[in-house]
N, C-alpha and C positions, 0 to 999 in steps of 0.2 A: 262687215265682219262678218258675218255669218250668209255662205251661200244661200241661193235658193232651193238648192236639195235640202239644206238643214232643215228649212222652215217649212219644207212639204214630206217630210220625214216622218210617219207615223207612230216612228219606235222612239222619238226625242219627244212627244208627247204623252206616249205611254209610260216611259222612264220618268216624265216629270208628276205626273197624275201618281205613280206608285208612292214615289216620295211626298206628296202631296199627303198621300193615305197613313204614309209610316206616322209623318209629322201632326196628323191630328189624334192618332190612337197615341202617340208620346205623349203629346201637349194636355188630351183630357186625362191620362194617366198621372203626368204632374199636378195638373188642378186636384185631383179626386186626393193624391199622394198628400200634398200640403194640407190640406182639411184632417185627413186623420191623422196625420203628425199634430195637430192642434190637439184632435182629439184624443191621443193617447194610443192609437192603434198600432201598438209596434209590427207584430205578425203581419198587417195588412199594408202597413208603408215598407216593409223589407221588400214584399212578394211586387209592390207597385213598381217601387223603386229597380230591383232587379230588371222587370220586364222595361221599364221604359229606358233603363239606360242600356239596353240592348237595341233595342229599337233605334233611339237615337245614335248608336254609332254606325249602325246600318245605312241610317239614312243620311248621317251627315257625310260618311265616308261615300256614300253615292253622289253627294253633288261634290265634293273635291275631286270627283276622276273623272276621267272621261273628257270628249270635247265639247259635250251640248252643255255646258255650264249654266248659260243663259235661263234656260227653260226649268232646269234643276232647281236653280235660285229662285225664280218665283213660285216654284211647287214647293218647297220648304219654305219660304216667307208665307204662303198665302195658308202651308197647312198649320203653321204656328198658330196663326193669327185666328182659323179656323178652332183648331183643338183648344184655345183657352175657352172658345163659346161652348163647345160642345163639352168641354168639360163639367163648366158651369152648371148647363142643361141637366147633365145626366146626374150631378150630384144637388140639385135642385129636385130631381124626379125620387132620388133615393131618400131625400129627407131625414138624414142621420144624426142623432145626438137629442141633445135636449135643449130648451131656448128658456130665460127665464123672464118672462113678462110682467112688465111693472105698468100698473095701472094709475093713473091719477085722478080721483073724480070730486070736484068741490062739495055734490052733491046726493049721490047717488051710490056711493063706496058700498055699503053692508047691502044693497040691493046687488048691486054686480058681483058681489062675493058670494051672496046667496046663488042666483043664477050660474053660476060658474061651479060651484059646490054639487048643484042640483045634476050638473053635467060628469061629474065625477072629479071635477079635477081640484086641489090640494091650493088653499089660498090663505096666505098672512095677511092678515090687515094691519095697518099703521096708522096713526094720526098725524097727520103732518100740520104744516102749516104754511100757507104758499102766499103770494103777492098778496092775495084779497081776502085773507084769513084759513079759517081751518080747512084741510083737504084730506081726503082717505086717501094713502096710499095702499094698494095692495099689490102683493106677488105671487104669481103663480109658475110653477116650473112645468112646464110641458114638453111634451114630442114635438120635435120641428115641425112633422106632417101635421100635427093639430094647432100651429099657430092661427092659419086662418078663420077655424073654427071657433077658436078662444077669440079673436078679434069682432068676429060679427055678434058672439055672444055680447061681448062686451057694450057695444056700439048699438045693441038693438037696447041695453037695458040705460046706457046713458050716450048719445051722439056726442054728446062734447067731452066725452073723457079723451084724455092723454095717453096713449099707447105706446111704449116702447118694447124692443126685444132683442137680447143679446146671448151668444151663445154661451152654454155654462157646460162642464165638466162636472158630473156629480164624483164627489170621493167620499161619501157616506151616504147610504141609503135612509131616505126617510120614506113619506108618503110619493109617490113616483106612479102616475099613471101610467101604465105600458102594455 
């Protein structure tokens, strides 16, 4: 299908590499844009959407034009897949937003709440009933970058505690450690 000259042409590989790089940028922006949409950050979403669409048009038109389609398609697909992972990595490093950490402990709820408050976190305590009796349910709204620290504090206080975390979008301000 393709001649030997096609496979030995360094320009074909460079062009495919360029498309690969464009797709990494495009998809990284797409991943971040979707996360900012969920958090309601309209100006950032607009800028990312604009830049992403420009890069996408350049990348896709490069794939659909010219004779070196095979390598360009591979560069496009590999850039798409890699860009998703790179976007997730960037987002994890940015750690933007707040998380609601829910802690359930059957015996050490008050102690966990005390340790978290001593570290500067606001905690709401709720008495609950679990499968084996009374439990303590704790809610702490923390910055995403602090989730690992909060988990460490909780598990040092009660290694058997059940801990979950979910993204939240503050509507009204209360006590937020920021």
